[in-house]
C-alpha positions, 0 to 999 in steps of 0.5 A, a space after each residue: 451494484 459494484 463500485 465500478 458501476 456506482 456513480 458518486 453523488 455530487 450532492 452527497 459529497 457537497 453535503 459532507 464537505 459543507 458539514 466539515 467546513 471545507 470548500 468543495 473543489 471545482 467541478 473541473 478538478 481532475 483526479 490524479 493520473 495514478 491511484 495514489 492512496 492516502 491513509 487515515 490521519 494524513 488529512 485529519 486537520 482538514 477533515 476532522 477525526 472521523 474516518 469517513 470524513 477523511 475519505 470524503 475529503 481525499 476523494 474531493 481532492 482527486 485521490 482515487 484510492 486509500 490504504 490502511 495497514 491497520 484495517 484488519 484490527 478494526 471492528 467489522 462495523 468500522 470496516 463495513 462503514 469504510 468500504 461503503 463510503 469507498 464504494 460511494 466515492 468510487 475509491 479503490 482499496 489498497 493494502 492492509 497488513 495480513 499477518 503478525 510481523 516478526 521483527 526480531 526473531 525468525 518465523 517463516 525463514 526458520 521452517 518451524 511448522 507451528 509458526 507456518 501454521 500460524 501464518 497460514 491461519 492469519 492469511 485465511 482470516 485476511 481473506 474475509 477482511 479483504 472481501 469485506 473491504 473490497 481489497 485485492 492486495 495484502 502486505 506480507 513481510 516474511 520476518 526475521 532471518 534465522 542465523 542458524 541456517 544457510 540463506 538457501 535453506 531459509 529461502 526454501 522455507 519462505 517459498 514453501 510457506 508462500 506457496 501454501 498461502 497462495 493456495 489459500 488466496 488464489 481461489 479468491 483472486 487475492 494477492 499478497 505483496 511481499 515488502 522488502 524493507 531497508 536494513 538500516 531502519 529494520 536490521 535483521 529482516 529476511 527480505 531486503 531487496 527487489 531482486 531477492 523478492 523477484 527471485 522468491 516470487 518467480 519461485 512461488 510462481 503464483 498470481 497470488 504472490 507479487 512484490 510491494 515495491 516501497 520506493 522509500 525503502 529501496 532508495 535506502 537499500 539499493 537505489 537504482 529505482 527505475 532499472 529495478 522497476 523495469 527488471 522486476 516489472 512482471 512481479 510488481 503489483 503495488 508501490 508505496 511512496 516516501 521521500 528520503 531522507 525523512 520519509 515525507 511526501 515527494 519533493 521533500 527529499 532526494 528522489 525524483 518522483 516526477 520522473 519515477 511516476 512518469 515512468 510507471 505511468 508510461 509503462 501502463 501501471 493501473 494499480 495503487 501507490 500507497 502514500 506510506 509517509 508522514 507530512 513534512 509540515 504540520 496542520 492544515 497548511 502541511 496537508 495543503 502542501 502535501 496535496 500540492 506536492 502530489 499535483 506537482 510530481 503527478 503533472 495533473 495541475 493545481 
């Protein structure tokens, strides 16, 4: 039985909710129109510390996806427990981080053969994790620039590493998504902009290598969010969310997320949008405010 064939048990969800002390949402509560993906800890004041309880709470609020950057570091038993719950609640798994990210020294851009092999080994390991947790996407950050080399040589080195990683992922229908990060918070990284990621993905030329468009980072780096979405559309497989300044939920900063989400929805995006941000306000009230903020920008009611 696949997760698409599974019909969640209302009684199971109600039992879980009652045990936590929060009220079940009305039966007519709509799911969000897009697959927004919270992460562990985002609803801990409402749902408690248990990971499965947090998943059930999110599903009860209308969320249909989840992401966990640290999934690869969890025990096999925990991974399976998370995956089983998500199947039961008909939730889709978003990204996890696939490899060691080099924040302050070159790796893929350098062309170093040993560092490339380390990267490819971690990609191979990530295949097994992805299968275990029903994931399709995994995050890849090519790492630091190599100031000794011209950018053209660095780009060629990164492309070669990603082509070899794609050879590993393609047979399993898995996708690594390349995340450009803003140079103000993460100075010195190789990949910073959507056009650059687009160039790399077009050069790799594989369905296993696409773009993770983190709208928080790109608002800081280059703005122009909707035009870049349009131009790079065919290479974007995943989005992440965070308002600027502050990297909190939509409506807390300068990004007009209602318009951005409407545009993505109208273009027919069916993938996941990871909620990779903090909560603006603390405690249960902050968690309620976050959920309401998503209702507001999603246009799916209260």
